N, C-alpha and C positions, 0 to 999 in steps of 0.2 A: 688923089686917092685918100681914103679915110680908113682908120683902124679903130676897132673896138677893143678896149683894154680893161683888164681887171687890176685893181690896186688894193693895197692893204689899208682900207678906210671904211668906216661904217656909213657908207652912202650907197644909193642905188647904182647898180653896175649891170653890164659893162658901160664904160664911158667912151664917147667918141672923141677922136683926135685927128688932126690933119697930118698927112704924111708929105714931107718935102720930096721933091723929085729924086734927090740923091739917096733918100732913105726908103722910098717905095719899093725899089728893087729887092732890098734885103728884108723887107717887112712881110714875113709870112706867118701864118698862124703858128703860135707856140714861141715866137721870138720874145726874148727878154729885152725890155726897153727902159729908157729913162724918160719920164714925162713930168710936166709941171702939174702940181696939185695945190691950189691955193697959192701960198707964198713960198712953197718949197718944191723941190724936185724929189720924186720917189721912183721906185722900181715898179714897173707894170709888165704884164704879159699880154701879148696880142692874142685875142680869141676870135677875131673876125676881121676881114678886110673887104671893103666895098668901094665901088666908084662914087657912091653918093652917100649923103647923110641926111637924116630927117631933121637935124638941127641946122639952122642957118650958119653958113660957113664963117661969117665974121665973128660969130660967138664961140667958135672952136679954137682951141689952142693946139700947137704943133708938138709932135713927138720930138724930144730933144735929141735922142740918140737910140739907134738900134744896136744892141750888143752883138754884132756879127761875129765876135770872137767866141761866142757860146752857141753851140748847136741848138736849134729850136726844140722846145719840149714837144713830146709826141702827142698826137690826138688822143691816145689811150690815157696818158697822164692828165690831160685837160678834162677828159670825160670822168675820170676817177675823182678829181678834186671838185668838179661841178656836182657830181652826184652826192659827194659827201657834204658839200655846202647846202644843197637843197634838202637832203634827208635830215641833217642835224640842225637845219634852220639857221644857217650862218651865211654871211656874205661870201660870195665866191672868192673874191680877192682877199678877204680877211682870213680865209682858210688856206688858199693856194700859196700866197706870197710867203707866209711863215714856213711853209713846207720846203721852200728853197733853201740852199745852204747859206750860211752866214755871209759868204763872199758875194752872193748875188742878191742880198736883201736890201742893200743900200746902194745909192748911185756910185759908180766907180770913180776913183780919183785918178790922178795922172800916172800912177804906177800900176794901173789895172792889168795891162798886158803882161808886165813882168810878174805880177802876182799869179796870174793864170799859169804862166810857164812854170813857176815854182810848184803850184798845186799839181800840175800834170806830171812834174818830175818826182813828186813824193812817191816813195815806194809803196807798193801793196804788201800785204803780209807775206813774209818769206816762209819757206818750209820749216817745220818744227825742228829744233836742234837734235832731237833724238832720232830723226829720220822718218821715212814714210811708214805708215801703218800697214802691216802685212799679216798674213796668216789668220785672218778672221773667218771663222766658220759659223755660218748661219744655222739657227735651229729650223725645224720644219715650219713652225709658224712664221718665223722671220722670212724664210724663203717664199712662202705663199703670199705674204704681204708684199714683198718686193716685186714678185711677178705681177700681182694685181695692179700695183702702182705703175709699173713699167708698161703694162698693157693699156692703161688709161689714155684715151685720146680726146682732145678737146677739153671742154670744161667737165671736170669730174671731181666732186667733193668726196673725200674718203676720210673716215674716222678711224685712226689707228688707236685702238683701245687695248692697252697692255698694262699689266701690273707693274709697279715700280721694280726696276731691276730686270725687266724682261727684254731689254735691248731695243727700245724704240729708236734710240739715236742711231744705232747701226742700220736699221731699216731706212731711216732718213738718208744716211750717207750712201747706201747702196742705190736708192732711187735717184739721188742727185747725180751719182757717178754715171748712171746709165743715160740720164738726160744730157749731161755734158758730153759724153762720148758720142751720142747720136748726132749732135750738131756742134761743130767747132766754135760757133758764135753764141751758143745758148747761154743764158744767165739763169741762176736759181736764187731764190730769196728764202732765207731761214729766219723766222721771227721768234724771239724768246721774250718772256715777260719782264725780266729784270736785268739790270746792268751787270750785277755780280755773277750772272751765269755766262757772260760772254767770254771771259778769258779762257776757261777750260774748253768751251766749245770751239773757240778760235784755234786753240792748240790741236784739238781733235781734227778739225777741218784741214789744218796745215799738214798734218800727218797723212790724212787720207788723200788730199789733193795737192801734193807738193809742187806740181807744175802749173797750178791754176791760180791766177791773180785773185786775191781775197781781200775784201774790205769789211770793216766793222763800223756800224753807225748807231750811235746812241748819244744822249744828252750829256754824258760825262766826259766826252772828248772835247778838246780845245777847238775853237772855231776853225782854225786852219786844218786840223785833222778831219773834222766833219766835212769841210768844203772839199778837201782832196778826195775823200772817200766818195762823196756825192758825184764829183766830176768823173772819177774812174768808172762809176756805175753808169752815169749818164752817157758817157762816150763809148760804152761797151767794153772797156778795157778790163773791168772787174767782172769775173764770171760767177763768183760766189759772193753774195752779200748777206752778212749776218748782222742782225740789229734788233733793237727793241721796237716799241710801237711806232715811233716816228719813221722807221724804215719802210713802213707800208707805203709811204709817199715817195720812196726813192724812184728816180727816173731810170727805168730799165727797158731799153728799146728792144731787147731780144729775150724777154722773159719767157721761160719754158716751164717753170714749176714753182709753186709756193709751198713752204712747210711752216706750220704754226705749232711750235712746241708748247706744251702745257696750255692748250687752248682755253681751258676753263679759267685761267688766272685773271682776277679782277684788274691786275695792272695793265692789261690790254685796253682798258677803258680810260680815256683821258679824264683827269680830275678837274681841269680848268680850261678856260678858253673854249675852243670848239671841242665839245665832249664826245669825241668819236670813239668807236670801238675798232681797234686795229684788226681784230679777228674778223669782224663782220665786213670791214672794208677789204680785207684780203680775199674773202670769199667773193665779194662783188668784183674785185679786180680780176680774179681768176676767171669768173664768168665772162666778163667783158673781153678779156684777151684770149679766151679759149684755151686755158691751160689747166692741168690738174692741181688740186690743192689738198694737202695732207694735214689733217687736224689731229694732233697727238695728245693723249692724256691717259693717265690711270684713273682719273675721276672726271669724265667729261662734264661740261656744263649741262644742265638739264635741257636747255634749248637745243644744244647739239645732239644730246642723246635722244630727245624726242624726234628730231628729224631723221636720225639713223633708224630709229624704231619704225618710222613711217616709210622707210625705204628711200627717202630723199637723199640721204648720204649712204655710201656703201660702208658697211662695218667690217673692219679687219681686226682680228683679235690675236693678241700674244698672251697665251694663257699661263705660261710658266716663266719663272725667273731663269736667268742665265748666270752661272751654271746652276744645275739642280732643278728638281721638279717638285712642286708643291703637292703634297699628298692631302687627301681628304681627312679631316679630323672633325670631331663633333663640336658643336657650339659650346657645349658645357666644358669640354677640355680647354678650348681656347679662352673662355671667359672665367676660368676657375680663379677664385679669389686667392691672392697671395697671403699665406699665413705667416705670421712673424717668426715662427720657429722652424720654417723650412724654406729652402730655396725654391723659387718658381721654376717649373719645367721650361726648358728652352726648346726651340724648334730643332728639328733634325737638320743636319748640315745641308745648306742650300735651300731649305724651305722658306716660305714666307714666315716672318717672325710671329711668334705667339703673342697676342695682345691679351693682357690681363688687367683687370681693374682692381684698385686698392681702395677699399671703402674708408673714407676719411672719418666716418662716424665710429668705426671700429678701431682704426689706427690713426689717431690724431697726429697731425704733422707738427714737428718741432723745427722752427726756423725754416719752414716750407717743405721739409722732407720727412716722410714717414719712416718708421723703422724698417719695413721690408725694402724700401728703396735704398736706404743707407747700407743695408746688408748686401743687396745686389750690386751696388757700386763697388763695395770692398772686394767682392768675389771677382768681378770683372778685372779690377786693377791687379789682383793677385795672379790672374791668368795672363797678364800682359796684353790684354785687349783694351779697346777704347769704349767709352760711354758718351752718350749725348743727352744732355738735360735741356729740354725745350720748354721755354716759358715766353710767351709772346707779350712781354711787358718789360721794357727797358728801364734803366734807373735802379736805384737801391730799394725804394718803396714808393707805392703810388700816392702816398699822402703822409703828411705830418699832423699829429693831433695833440691836443691838450686835454688830458684826462680830467683836469679840474673843472673846466667850463664847457668842454665839448668843441672847442675851436678846431677847424680843419683848414689846412693850407689850401687856399683857392687862388685861382688866377684872376687878377683884377680886370683882365680883358676878355675872359671867356667864362662860360658857365660850367667850369670843370675844376677838378682839383689839380694842384701842381705836384709833380713827382719829385721826390728827394733823390738827389744825385750825390752820393757820399764822396766820390772821388775829388770833387771840388767844393763840396759843402754848399750846394745851391739847390734852390727850388726851381723847377723848370716846367713850363707848360708845353706839352708835346703837341699842342694844336697851333698856337700862334708864335711860339718861340720866346715868350716872356720869361725872364729869369731874375732871381734875386738871391742874396745870401740867406741862409736859414736864420731866422730871428733868434736872438739869445733868450728871449722870453716870449710867452704868449702875448700877441698884440692886443688881446681882449682883456685878460685878467692879470697878466704879469707873471704867471707861473713859469718857472724856468725848467720844469720837468716835462719836456716835449718828447713824444715817442713816434718812431717810424712805424707805420701800419702797413702790413702786407709785404709782398715779395716782388722784387724785380730782378733782372739779370745780375746786377752788381751784388745784391744781397745773397743770392744763391751762390754766386762765385765765392763770396767770402765764407759762406757756410761750408762749402765743399773744401776750401783750402784748410779750414780748421778740422773738418771731419777726416780728410785724407791728406795729412801733412806731407806725405812722400809723393803725392800725385802731382803731375804737371797739369794745372787747370788753366784753361783759356776761355775767353769770352768773346763772342762775335755778335755785335749788334751795331746799330747806327752810330752809337757814341764811340765805340772802340775802333771804328773803321772810317773815321772822318777824313784822315789824310789819304792822298792819292796812293793807290797801290796797297793800302793797309789791309783791305779785305782780302786781296789775293795772297798777300804774305801770310795772313792768318790761316787761310785755307791750305796753303802750301805746307805750313807747319803741321796741320792735322794729317794731310796725306803722307807726309814724311815720317809720321809716327812720333813727332816731338810733343804731342799732346795726349794725355791720358783721359781727361774728362773735358768735354767741350760744352759750354753753356751758351745758348743762343736763342735768338728770336726767329721770325719768319725767314730771315736771311739764310739759315742753315737747313731749312726744311725741304728744299727741292733742288734737284739737278746735280747734287754733289755726290760723287762716288767715293764714300768713305769705306775703304776696304777692311779696316780693322774694327769697325764699330759693331759690337754684339749686344749692346743694351741701349735702349732709348727710354727716357723717362719724360713723361708729359705732365706738366703742372698747370694749374689754373684753367682747366678745361671747362669748369662748370659755368663760367660767365657766358660762354657761347651756347651752352646747352639750354640756357633759359633766356637768351636774347630775344627781343620781340620781332626782329627783322625776319621776314619770311625766307630770306636767302641764307640766314645764319646756319641752319642744318647742312645745307649744301656746302657752304664754305668750311664748316668744321669737319665734315666728312673728308673733304679734299685735304685739309691740313693734316689730319691724323694719318691718312694714308700716305701722304708725302713724307711726313717726318718718320713714320714707322718704316718706310722704305729705305731709310738711311742705314738700317741695321741688316746684317747678314748678307751683304752684297758680294762678298768673296767666298761664300759657302760656310761661314761660321754659324754655329748654332746660336740663335738670337731670340730676344724677347723684347716686348714693349710693355712698360708699366705705366698705367694711367691713374693718377690720383683723382678721386672724384667722390662726391656725396651721392651720386646717382649711378651706382655700379650696374643696375639693371636697365638702364636706359636703352631703348631700341636702337638708337644711332650707334652707340658703342658696341652693341651686339652685332650690328651689320658690319662695322669696321673689323671686328674680331673675326667674323666669317669671311672677310674680304669679299663681301657680296654687294658690289655696287649696283648690279642690275635690280636686286630686290629693293634696295634703298631708293633707287631712282623711280621704280614703279610706285612705291608708296608716296614719295614726294610729289610726283606728277599727278597722282590721283587726288591728293589733298589740294594741289593748286588748281586742278580742273574744277573741283567742287567749290572752291573759293573764288573762282574767276581771277586767277593770278597768272603772271607770265609763266610759260609761253602761250597761254590760252587767251591772253588779252595783251594789248599793246599800249604803252604808257608814255606820257611826257610829263615832266615836272617843271613847273614855273616857280622859281625861288626869288625872293627879294630880301634886301637887307637895308637897314637904316639905323640912325642913332637911337631911336626908340622902337619898341616892338609895335606900337600903334601904327607907325608909318608904313612898314611893309605889309601889315595886315590890311590896312586901308587900301593900299595900292592893289593888292591881290583881289580884294573884294570888288573894286571897281573893274579890274581886269576880267573877273568872272562875269560881271554884268554885261561885258562886251561880247562874250562868247555866245554864238548863236545856238539855239536849242535845235540840235540835229539828231536824227535817228541814230541810235547805237553809239552816241557820244555822251560820256558822263564827265561832268566837270564838278569836282568836289569843292567843298567850302575851304577857304584858306585856314591854315592852322600853324602854330609855332613849330619850328623844326625841333627835333629831339635835342640837338646841341643848339639851344636857342640864342646863345651869344658867343660870337667868335671874333677875336681880334677887335673887340670894342664895338662890333656891329651886331644888332639884333636881327634875327633871321626868321622868315616864315616861308611856307610852301603851299602850293596849290597843285593838285594832281588832276590830270585829264587823261581819259583812257577810252579805248574802243576795242571791240573784239576783232576789228578789221584794220590792218595797218594802213591801207589806202585811205580809209575814211578819216583816220587820225591825222594823216599827213595833209589831206585836203582841209580839214578843220584848222590845223595849225597855220597853213598858208593864208587862210582868210582872216584868222584871228590875230596873229602876231603883228601885222602892220598897225593895227589899232592899239595893241599893247605898247609898241614902240612910240607911237604918237603920245600915248598917255604918259609914258615914262619921261618924255621930254618936257612935259608941262606940269607934271605932278610936283606938289609942294607938301612937305619938305622933300628935298632930293633923296632919291633912293637909287640903289643899284639892283638890277634884275638880270636873271639868266634863265635860258630855257635849256633843258636837257631831254633829249629823246632817248628812250630805252634806259631810264635811270637804273643804276645798280643799288642805290641806297635811298630809301624813302623814310 
C-alpha cells in the first residue's frame, strides 16, 4: 500500500510514501503521520491511499509512524485547507500543517502518549463565577433576527447589521443556544478579530452556556493551552469554540453554525505567511459543510454589503440600541460645531451619541486638546461619569526634531520616523522594533534643544493628568498592556468605575461595554481623511462608528467630539447621521467607476532585497513572464509606499481581473515561472504573493 501525504515544505505535493503492513491498517485519509523528509523526520497528513504508485517503489521511502492515538482529520477539514492553499496560492502542506496544534506539528517523543492524556484531561472553561445569565429580554428586531437564523437550513449566509449597542451579541447567543439544543453533539464556532475581545466574550459565553464545554483558541495562549483546546474541539468534547482568525482552521467534526463578529475588521486577514482571510474561509467552510453563517457588524465591509444588496446574503437589521430608541434628528443638529462658550448638546438618554466636529482652524489645539474638549472633559468628570479619548497613535510623540537644522528622528532600518516614548526615554520604530536612547544632542548639528513633535497616547495621558489633577487617568495601548493579563486588568478597572478618563488606541474602540462612558473624544482623524488608500474611508468610517459606540451604552446622554480641520467632510457627516447605507452606496459607486474591489479581483506580488533595484528588476522580469490574456491586467512594478522595512527595500506588482476565475487561472500558470525565477535570480530576493490584498 502507498500513501499520499502533505508536509510543511516548499516542494510539490502530495508526496508518495510506502506503508508497511503493520501501518497500512491504520493509515486512512486524514491520519497524522511521521515521515522522513531529506535528513529529518517531519509531520505529514495522509490525503490519499492507493494500492499502487506512479513512482518506482525502490525510490519511495516508508512512513515511520501513523499517530493512531489521534483521530484522523475529517474530509471537510482537508477540503478547507486544500481550497485555502489553492486559492491563496500556497503549498497545501505549508498551509495545513501549521494549522495543526503545536503538539502535533513536530514528531512525537517518547512521552507523547502521556502528553496526550494530559491535554485531554485539561479542563474546558467552567461556568462564570457570577452564575448563569438569566432574564434576557429580546427586542422586536432581535427576536426577528433570531427566528430568521434559527429557520436557516443548510448553507445560509446572513448579515446581521446593527448599530453599536443594539445587542448583536445577544442574537448570536440566542442562535447558538438553539443550535446546541437541537443537537446534543452540535458544535458552534464564534470568530472575533482580536485577542483582547476574547476574555469578556468568554465570560459571557460561560454565563449563557454554563453546562457546555467551551474552549478559546488564539495565538496568545501557551502551546499546551492551544493544543488542549484544539484536541477538545477535534474530538467533539468542546461544543462552543471561541477564537481569532486561526480558529477558522479548528477541527470541528460536528459543526452546526459559524458566527463572525465584526466581520469587516482587517485583522481577519493574515499579514504574513499564507495571507488568508478568515472571514472568507469561514464562508467557504459554511458552504462546504452546509451550515448557516452569521456575519455581524455595525459597519459591514463593502464586499459584504454589496453581496447583501444583491440578495446573495440575507440582511437582518437591528435598528435601535438597547436600551432606548434612537430618534430622528437633523444632520445640522448632529453636526453642529461646538462653541467654546457653551457646552455641546448631548443625546437624549439611550439615543445614539451626538457626533459634533470641532474645527481646529477656529479652535487651535493646545497640547493636542482644544478648549471645547477640555471643557467637556471637566463637565463629565464633575458629573461622575467617564470619558474616552481616542488617538490611534501610541508613544509620546511621533517624531523628535531639531529646530536648528531640521533633523528628524528616523529609523535606520525603515523609511519612517521613530516615535518618542517618554516612559523609558527611547526612540522606537513601530514597524521593525528598532529602538535607541534619545540623543542628548542633534546628531547632525549638535544642537541640544530637541523637541517632541505631535501627539501620542503617552503625551495625551500626561496632558490630561495636568488638566484634571483629581481625575483617575488610564492608558490602554500595546505598550501599557505588554504583560500577560495586563489588558484585561485595565479593562476591568474601567468597568469597575476605577477610571475617570481612558486614553486608548484601536484596542479600546470595539467590543467593550463601557457602561459609564458619556463622552468620546477623537483626535488625529485628519490623517485618515486624506490618506491615498482607497480603503481608508471605509476603515475610518468603521473606526469612528465603533469608538463612538462606546458612549451612552447604559442609557446615559452622550456625545462624541471630533477634532478636525475638515468639519464639513462628507464622511464625518455620514457618521454623524449614522447613515452607513448612504456612505456605502457612495463608496461603491466610486469604486465601480474606478474599477476597484469588489468590482475587480486583485493579487499583489511583492519582493524585497538589499537594494531597491533588485526587487524592481525581479518584478519586471516576473511581469515579462505573465501571459497576455483577455481581461487580465498586469501593472508595472513600483516601490511600495513604505519602501524600506527592517533593512529591506520593497517593491510591488499588481495583477487584476474583473473575473475571479480568470485571475486564479492566470496565477496558477504564472506563479510556477515566478518561483523558478526566484530560485535563480541574483542578487537574492524574497517574494510573496497575496490574493485579495487589503493594502496596496
